[in-house]
SERO-4910 file (N, C-alpha, C, O; in steps of 0.05 Angstrom, whole numbers):
BEGIN
 pado doro    nc1    nc2    nc3   cac1   cac2   cac3    cc1    cc2    cc3    oc1    oc2    oc3
  Met    A   2062   1853   2293   2050   1841   2324   2020   1824   2317   2014   1801   2321
  Gln    A   2003   1853   2300   1973   1840   2299   1979   1820   2285   1976   1798   2296
  Ser    A   1986   1822   2265   1987   1799   2241   1998   1770   2254   1996   1750   2241
  Ala    A   2006   1769   2273   2021   1746   2284   1989   1736   2316   1982   1714   2326
  Lys    A   1983   1753   2319   1962   1749   2335   1927   1739   2320   1907   1728   2329
  Glu    A   1934   1751   2290   1910   1742   2277   1915   1713   2271   1901   1696   2280
  His    A   1937   1709   2256   1946   1690   2244   1935   1662   2274   1918   1644   2272
  Phe    A   1951   1667   2295   1934   1645   2319   1913   1640   2319   1909   1616   2317
  Glu    A   1889   1656   2320   1866   1664   2318   1861   1641   2295   1843   1624   2294
  Gln    A   1875   1646   2282   1859   1629   2255   1865   1605   2258   1846   1589   2254
  Asn    A   1891   1594   2266   1900   1574   2278   1878   1556   2301   1873   1532   2299
  Ile    A   1869   1570   2318   1856   1561   2342   1820   1557   2328   1802   1543   2338
  Val    A   1819   1569   2308   1794   1560   2294   1795   1538   2293   1783   1522   2307
  Arg    A   1812   1532   2272   1820   1501   2257   1827   1483   2284   1826   1459   2278
  Val    A   1833   1488   2313   1834   1471   2327   1801   1468   2340   1796   1445   2345
  Lys    A   1788   1481   2344   1771   1481   2356   1748   1468   2335   1730   1452   2342
  Asn    A   1752   1476   2313   1738   1455   2293   1738   1423   2295   1721   1408   2286
  Leu    A   1758   1419   2307   1763   1380   2306   1750   1389   2341   1735   1369   2341
  Gly    A   1748   1394   2352   1725   1397   2379   1701   1392   2366   1694   1369   2368
  Tyr    A   1690   1403   2356   1656   1402   2338   1661   1381   2322   1641   1367   2323
  Leu    A   1677   1370   2308   1680   1340   2296   1676   1320   2319   1658   1305   2325
  His    A   1703   1326   2330   1697   1308   2351   1670   1285   2365   1669   1261   2370
  Gln    A   1646   1316   2369   1624   1324   2383   1606   1310   2371   1596   1292   2384
  Thr    A   1599   1313   2350   1590   1307   2330   1596   1280   2323   1576   1264   2325
  Ile    A   1617   1270   2317   1624   1239   2313   1621   1228   2336   1624   1203   2335
  Ser    A   1615   1235   2357   1621   1218   2386   1592   1216   2395   1586   1198   2411
  Val    A   1572   1233   2384   1543   1223   2382   1531   1213   2358   1509   1220   2352
  Glu    A   1544   1196   2343   1533   1194   2317   1544   1151   2312   1532   1131   2301
  Ile    A   1570   1155   2327   1593   1134   2321   1578   1108   2339   1566   1115   2360
  Thr    A   1579   1083   2333   1576   1061   2356   1606   1062   2370   1626   1074   2361
  Asn    A   1603   1043   2399   1624   1040   2416   1644   1028   2398   1667   1032   2406
  Asn    A   1642   1011   2366   1669   1007   2363   1684   1023   2350   1706   1015   2340
  Leu    A   1675   1046   2349   1690   1064   2330   1707   1095   2354   1694   1115   2356
  Asp    A   1735   1095   2368   1746   1108   2377   1754   1142   2374   1777   1150   2376
  Ser    A   1737   1155   2370   1745   1181   2368   1761   1197   2379   1769   1218   2368
  Ser    A   1769   1190   2406   1792   1208   2421   1811   1213   2405   1820   1236   2411
  Asp    A   1828   1199   2383   1849   1208   2375   1849   1246   2359   1868   1261   2354
  Ile    A   1813   1251   2355   1814   1267   2350   1816   1293   2369   1821   1316   2363
  Leu    A   1813   1282   2391   1823   1304   2414   1859   1307   2417   1872   1327   2423
  Arg    A   1867   1280   2410   1899   1282   2416   1905   1305   2387   1920   1325   2389
  Ala    A   1893   1299   2366   1904   1321   2348   1897   1359   2357   1909   1379   2349
  Gln    A   1877   1357   2375   1874   1383   2380   1902   1392   2399   1918   1409   2392
  Tyr    A   1903   1378   2418   1932   1381   2431   1952   1388   2408   1959   1411   2404
  Val    A   1961   1366   2395   1983   1374   2377   1972   1397   2361   1990   1402   2345
  Met    A   1957   1408   2359   1957   1435   2339   1959   1452   2362   1978   1468   2364
  Leu    A   1942   1449   2377   1946   1475   2397   1971   1487   2407   1976   1511   2412
  Ile    A   1983   1468   2408   2021   1480   2408   2034   1478   2388   2058   1474   2389
  Ser    A   2020   1480   2366   2035   1484   2342   2033   1513   2334   2048   1529   2324
  Ala    A   2004   1514   2343   1988   1548   2333   2002   1566   2355   2007   1588   2347
  Leu    A   2009   1559   2383   2023   1568   2408   2055   1575   2389   2059   1596   2377
  Asp    A   2072   1554   2390   2098   1551   2373   2099   1571   2353   2121   1583   2354
  Tyr    A   2081   1581   2332   2082   1589   2301   2077   1622   2311   2087   1641   2300
  Phe    A   2060   1624   2331   2055   1656   2344   2079   1663   2358   2084   1687   2353
  Ile    A   2098   1652   2376   2118   1661   2390   2132   1661   2366   2136   1685   2361
  His    A   2140   1647   2350   2166   1645   2323   2153   1670   2311   2165   1690   2318
  Glu    A   2132   1674   2296   2130   1708   2291   2129   1723   2303   2136   1743   2289
  Ile    A   2122   1733   2332   2129   1751   2334   2151   1760   2347   2152   1782   2356
  Ile    A   2174   1740   2350   2196   1748   2351   2214   1750   2326   2237   1757   2330
  Arg    A   2205   1745   2299   2213   1746   2266   2205   1780   2264   2220   1799   2261
  Ile    A   2168   1781   2268   2161   1815   2273   2181   1832   2294   2197   1850   2290
  Gly    A   2175   1824   2309   2196   1845   2334   2223   1844   2322   2228   1867   2313
  Ile    A   2243   1829   2319   2269   1832   2310   2273   1856   2290   2289   1875   2292
  Leu    A   2252   1850   2266   2249   1861   2246   2246   1902   2251   2249   1922   2237
  Gln    A   2237   1894   2281   2211   1922   2283   2244   1939   2288   2255   1958   2276
  Ile    A   2251   1924   2308   2281   1930   2328   2306   1944   2310   2321   1962   2314
  Tyr    A   2303   1924   2287   2316   1933   2265   2313   1959   2241   2329   1966   2224
  Asn    A   2285   1968   2249   2281   1983   2229   2274   2012   2253   2262   2033   2250
  Lys    A   2286   2003   2274   2283   2028   2291   2258   2036   2304   2254   2057   2316
  Glu    A   2242   2016   2299   2212   2022   2317   2205   2007   2343   2183   2010   2353
  Arg    A   2227   1991   2353   2230   1983   2379   2259   1983   2389   2279   1982   2375
  Lys    A   2259   1985   2413   2283   1983   2435   2299   1955   2426   2290   1932   2424
  Pro    A   2329   1968   2422   2341   1935   2422   2345   1927   2445   2349   1944   2462
  Thr    A   2345   1901   2452   2350   1890   2474   2382   1875   2474   2391   1871   2452
  His    A   2394   1869   2493   2422   1852   2489   2421   1828   2479   2440   1819   2466
  Glu    A   2399   1815   2484   2389   1787   2458   2397   1799   2428   2413   1792   2412
  Phe    A   2382   1816   2429   2377   1832   2395   2406   1827   2388   2412   1814   2368
  Lys    A   2429   1840   2408   2452   1844   2384   2465   1825   2387   2487   1825   2377
  Lys    A   2457   1804   2402   2481   1774   2404   2472   1768   2376   2488   1769   2358
  Phe    A   2440   1759   2372   2442   1756   2355   2440   1762   2323   2438   1747   2304
  Ile    A   2441   1794   2325   2453   1802   2296   2474   1797   2294   2478   1782   2275
  Phe    A   2499   1805   2312   2520   1803   2315   2541   1779   2310   2566   1780   2309
  Ser    A   2516   1749   2305   2526   1732   2305   2515   1722   2280   2510   1699   2277
  Thr    A   2513   1741   2262   2506   1718   2235   2526   1731   2226   2541   1747   2238
  Asp    A   2528   1722   2196   2557   1711   2182   2553   1749   2179   2535   1765   2174
  Gln    A   2591   1749   2188   2592   1785   2176   2594   1796   2155   2584   1819   2152
  Glu    A   2606   1784   2133   2604   1797   2107   2576   1794   2107   2564   1812   2119
  Thr    A   2561   1775   2095   2528   1779   2092   2517   1810   2102   2505   1829   2091
  Leu    A   2527   1804   2129   2511   1822   2148   2521   1865   2132   2507   1885   2126
  Leu    A   2544   1860   2133   2563   1882   2123   2554   1887   2097   2545   1909   2094
  Asn    A   2555   1870   2073   2540   1877   2053   2514   1881   2052   2507   1893   2032
  Lys    A   2493   1873   2071   2462   1878   2064   2457   1899   2080   2436   1911   2078
  Ala    A   2477   1905   2098   2464   1934   2117   2472   1960   2106   2459   1981   2111
  Ile    A   2498   1960   2088   2514   1982   2077   2492   1985   2041   2484   2006   2032
  Leu    A   2487   1959   2028   2483   1965   2002   2455   1962   2002   2443   1964   1981
  Glu    A   2440   1953   2032   2409   1946   2018   2397   1958   2051   2389   1942   2068
  Glu    A   2399   1983   2054   2396   1994   2080   2371   1996   2084   2368   1993   2108
  Lys    A   2353   1999   2074   2326   2004   2073   2314   1976   2063   2292   1979   2051
  Asn    A   2321   1956   2064   2310   1932   2052   2327   1909   2081   2349   1909   2091
  Asp    A   2301   1892   2083   2307   1885   2116   2295   1848   2104   2287   1830   2119
  Thr    A   2299   1848   2079   2290   1816   2072   2310   1798   2072   2305   1775   2065
  Trp    A   2332   1803   2079   2357   1790   2087   2360   1777   2114   2373   1759   2123
  Leu    A   2341   1796   2125   2349   1795   2157   2325   1777   2169   2326   1760   2187
  Asp    A   2304   1785   2155   2277   1764   2149   2284   1743   2151   2281   1729   2171
  Tyr    A   2299   1732   2119   2306   1710   2116   2328   1695   2140   2325   1671   2145
  Gln    A   2343   1707   2148   2365   1699   2173   2353   1693   2194   2364   1675   2206
  Ile    A   2324   1707   2209   2315   1693   2219   2295   1669   2223   2288   1656   2242
  Arg    A   2292   1670   2199   2276   1634   2198   2294   1624   2198   2297   1614   2221
  Val    A   2312   1619   2184   2338   1600   2186   2343   1592   2212   2339   1569   2220
  Arg    A   2353   1613   2228   2358   1614   2252   2342   1602   2276   2353   1588   2293
  Asn    A   2318   1607   2276   2295   1600   2291   2286   1575   2279   2287   1555   2294
  Gly    A   2277   1573   2253   2258   1558   2246   2268   1524   2260   2251   1510   2270
  Phe    A   2289   1518   2260   2288   1493   2276   2275   1497   2317   2264   1479   2329
  Lys    A   2279   1518   2325   2281   1520   2350   2252   1520   2358   2236   1532   2343
  Ser    A   2242   1506   2383   2214   1501   2394   2211   1517   2421   2222   1512   2443
  Phe    A   2195   1537   2414   2182   1556   2434   2156   1545   2448   2135   1552   2436
  Gln    A   2153   1529   2468   2125   1530   2475   2136   1522   2507   2124   1533   2526
  Gln    A   2153   1509   2513   2155   1509   2551   2161   1542   2563   2173   1559   2549
  Ala    A   2152   1545   2587   2145   1574   2592   2179   1578   2598   2180   1602   2601
  Asp    A   2196   1571   2600   2235   1579   2595   2239   1586   2569   2253   1606   2566
  Lys    A   2230   1574   2548   2234   1579   2525   2228   1600   2510   2239   1611   2491
  Ile    A   2200   1605   2526   2185   1625   2514   2195   1646   2518   2195   1664   2501
  Lys    A   2206   1648   2542   2211   1676   2561   2245   1676   2550   2256   1699   2553
  Glu    A   2261   1657   2540   2293   1660   2523   2282   1678   2496   2293   1699   2489
  Ala    A   2262   1667   2484   2257   1677   2459   2255   1701   2454   2267   1714   2436
  Leu    A   2231   1712   2480   2212   1737   2480   2242   1757   2487   2241   1779   2476
  Leu    A   2263   1752   2500   2287   1768   2505   2311   1783   2484   2330   1799   2485
  Leu    A   2292   1762   2462   2308   1781   2440   2291   1801   2429   2299   1813   2409
  Ile    A   2265   1808   2440   2256   1829   2435   2241   1850   2461   2228   1871   2458
  Asp    A   2248   1834   2485   2238   1850   2505   2261   1838   2528   2269   1814   2530
  Ser    A   2269   1863   2544   2287   1853   2555   2274   1851   2587   2288   1846   2607
  Ser    A   2251   1854   2587   2234   1848   2619   2228   1817   2629   2235   1797   2617
  Asp    A   2216   1820   2650   2208   1789   2658   2182   1790   2647   2167   1806   2658
  Ile    A   2172   1774   2627   2159   1770   2602   2132   1755   2619   2108   1760   2613
  Trp    A   2141   1729   2646   2116   1718   2656   2113   1734   2682   2091   1732   2693
  Glu    A   2130   1748   2693   2117   1778   2713   2101   1792   2704   2081   1795   2718
  Lys    A   2103   1806   2676   2086   1819   2667   2056   1807   2657   2037   1822   2664
  Ile    A   2049   1783   2643   2040   1766   2640   2021   1758   2669   1996   1758   2670
  Ala    A   2035   1754   2688   2019   1747   2710   2009   1767   2714   1984   1763   2714
  Thr    A   2014   1796   2721   2003   1820   2731   1979   1828   2702   1968   1849   2705
  Leu    A   1976   1821   2689   1957   1828   2666   1941   1805   2671   1918   1808   2663
  Leu    A   1945   1785   2680   1920   1768   2684   1910   1764   2714   1892   1748   2720
  Asn    A   1926   1780   2733   1923   1776   2759   1920   1748   2769   1902   1738   2782
  Glu    A   1942   1739   2760   1951   1713   2773   1984   1708   2783   2002   1724   2779
  Asn    A   1987   1682   2796   2011   1683   2802   2033   1669   2785   2028   1646   2778
  Lys    A   2053   1679   2777   2069   1678   2757   2081   1648   2750   2080   1635   2729
  Asp    A   2092   1642   2779   2094   1606   2776   2076   1581   2768   2083   1559   2760
  Asp    A   2042   1595   2775   2023   1579   2778   2015   1573   2745   2005   1552   2738
  Leu    A   2022   1597   2724   2023   1602   2697   2035   1586   2687   2024   1568   2673
  Lys    A   2062   1586   2691   2090   1564   2676   2078   1539   2684   2072   1520   2671
  Asn    A   2077   1543   2709   2073   1511   2706   2050   1493   2703   2050   1469   2708
  Arg    A   2028   1510   2691   2007   1506   2680   2010   1492   2647   2001   1472   2637
  Leu    A   2028   1511   2639   2026   1516   2606   2051   1492   2609   2050   1476   2590
  Asn    A   2067   1487   2624   2086   1464   2621   2078   1438   2632   2093   1419   2631
  Leu    A   2054   1434   2644   2040   1414   2637   2020   1402   2609   2022   1380   2598
  Ile    A   2004   1422   2606   2001   1420   2573   2024   1414   2554   2023   1399   2535
  Ile    A   2037   1423   2560   2063   1421   2540   2070   1388   2540   2071   1372   2521
  Glu    A   2074   1385   2570   2078   1350   2575   2060   1329   2563   2066   1307   2554
  Arg    A   2037   1343   2566   2013   1327   2557   2019   1322   2521   2025   1300   2510
  Arg    A   2016   1346   2509   2015   1346   2485   2047   1325   2476   2052   1312   2455
  Asn    A   2060   1328   2495   2089   1311   2484   2086   1277   2486   2095   1259   2471
  Gln    A   2074   1276   2502   2062   1245   2507   2046   1243   2476   2048   1223   2461
  Ile    A   2038   1256   2473   2014   1255   2455   2037   1251   2411   2037   1237   2391
  Ala    A   2048   1268   2419   2061   1273   2390   2091   1255   2395   2098   1246   2373
  His    A   2109   1247   2416   2138   1235   2417   2129   1200   2435   2146   1182   2437
  Glu    A   2098   1199   2448   2093   1173   2455   2077   1156   2440   2084   1132   2440
  Ala    A   2053   1162   2423   2029   1151   2417   2019   1153   2436   2001   1135   2438
  Asp    A   2021   1175   2467   2000   1172   2474   1997   1145   2493   1978   1142   2508
  Ile    A   2020   1124   2489   2024   1104   2504   2036   1108   2530   2056   1121   2528
  Glu    A   2030   1101   2552   2028   1093   2578   2053   1069   2580   2047   1045   2578
  Pro    A   2076   1078   2583   2097   1066   2581   2097   1045   2597   2111   1028   2586
  Thr    A   2085   1033   2627   2086   1017   2639   2067   1002   2633   2074    983   2647
  Tyr    A   2046    994   2622   2027    985   2621   2016    983   2581   1997    974   2568
  Lys    A   2032    993   2577   2024    996   2553   2001    994   2541   1996    976   2525
  Glu    A   1981   1016   2549   1955   1027   2551   1949   1057   2540   1961   1077   2547
  Leu    A   1929   1055   2521   1928   1085   2509   1921   1104   2536   1903   1099   2553
  Arg    A   1936   1124   2536   1922   1147   2563   1901   1157   2561   1898   1169   2540
  Glu    A   1879   1159   2581   1852   1175   2571   1858   1205   2568   1879   1216   2574
  Ile    A   1830   1219   2555   1829   1236   2551   1813   1241   2542   1803   1227   2525
  Glu    A   1800   1276   2555   1774   1277   2556   1767   1305   2541   1784   1323   2545
  Ala    A   1749   1311   2527   1741   1329   2517   1750   1358   2529   1762   1377   2519
  Glu    A   1740   1355   2559   1742   1385   2573   1761   1389   2584   1763   1410   2598
  Asp    A   1782   1370   2581   1806   1381   2589   1821   1395   2560   1838   1413   2563
  Val    A   1813   1384   2536   1827   1401   2515   1819   1426   2513   1835   1443   2505
  Asp    A   1793   1432   2520   1771   1447   2513   1784   1472   2533   1783   1495   2525
  Asp    A   1800   1466   2566   1803   1474   2584   1827   1492   2575   1827   1517   2573
  Ser    A   1847   1475   2569   1873   1476   2551   1881   1501   2528   1900   1517   2527
  Ile    A   1857   1498   2512   1856   1523   2494   1849   1545   2511   1867   1562   2511
  Thr    A   1830   1550   2525   1817   1577   2535   1846   1587   2554   1848   1611   2559
  Phe    A   1863   1573   2561   1881   1580   2577   1902   1587   2556   1909   1610   2560
  Ile    A   1913   1576   2537   1934   1578   2506   1926   1606   2506   1942   1624   2509
  Glu    A   1896   1611   2503   1885   1636   2484   1884   1664   2510   1882   1686   2501
  Lys    A   1886   1662   2536   1895   1671   2548   1921   1683   2552   1923   1708   2556
  Ile    A   1943   1666   2552   1973   1672   2548   1976   1686   2527   1984   1709   2526
  Val    A   1970   1670   2507   1973   1692   2475   1962   1718   2480   1977   1738   2481
  Thr    A   1936   1720   2483   1931   1750   2491   1948   1768   2507   1950   1792   2502
  Ala    A   1958   1758   2525   1973   1770   2555   2004   1777   2527   2008   1799   2518
  Ile    A   2014   1759   2521   2042   1758   2509   2043   1781   2488   2065   1793   2485
  Ser    A   2016   1791   2468   2012   1803   2449   2012   1833   2462   2022   1854   2454
  Asp    A   1994   1827   2488   1994   1856   2491   2019   1871   2508   2023   1895   2508
  Val    A   2036   1847   2523   2060   1854   2527   2076   1861   2505   2082   1885   2504
  Val    A   2081   1851   2493   2098   1850   2468   2097   1882   2448   2113   1890   2431
  Met    A   2072   1894   2458   2057   1911   2433   2068   1942   2450   2067   1965   2441
  Glu    A   2078   1930   2480   2084   1956   2494   2103   1969   2478   2105   1994   2474
  Gly    A   2114   1955   2471   2153   1962   2473   2150   1971   2443   2171   1963   2431
  Ile    A   2136   1983   2428   2132   1990   2402   2144   2020   2400   2135   2034   2418
  Leu    A   2154   2028   2390   2157   2065   2396   2150   2080   2385   2155   2103   2392
***
C-alpha cells in the first residue's frame, strides 16, 4: 500500500511543477500568449494521479487477500471466481506461491476502468474493504461524507470538461475561465482524500 501512496506523491510533484511553470511563464510572457492551458493540464494530470492510485491499491489489496495478508471480501470472491476457471485452477494449484498470474489478471480486468467519481471509488474499494469507505474518510477528516463526495465529483466534472470538451462552453463556444487558485485548492483536496484512503485501507492488513 505504501508504494501506491509514494507513486501518487511522485505524480503530484509533477502536477505541482506545472503550477510553478505557469507562475513563471505568467510573469514573463506578454498578453498575447495564454498560459491557462497549463492549468488545464494540471487538472487532467491530478485526476490521472488519483485514478492510478486507486488502481494500484486495489491491485495490491487483492494480492494481499490472495496471499492471506488481508481479510477477503464478498466482492473479492466474485472477482476471483469470475476469472477463467481453467486458468484459475491450473495457476492456483501448480503455482500456489506465485501470484504473477493474478497480478496480470487484475491489470487486464481493471485496466480499462475509471476510478474517479466518489461512487466508483467506493465500488472499487469494496474489492478489498467491505466497510463504508466514505464514512471512514469523513470520520478521519472530521467532515461531512456527502460534502466530501460532492466536492470530489465537482473536481472530476471540471476535469471532464477539459478532457472531453476541450473546455469549451457549449452555448457560446467560448473557452471556460480557469484560475490557478482553484487548481491549487483541488490539489490540496485530492491529497487529503488520498491520505485518508491510504490510512483506511492500511487498517485492513492482518
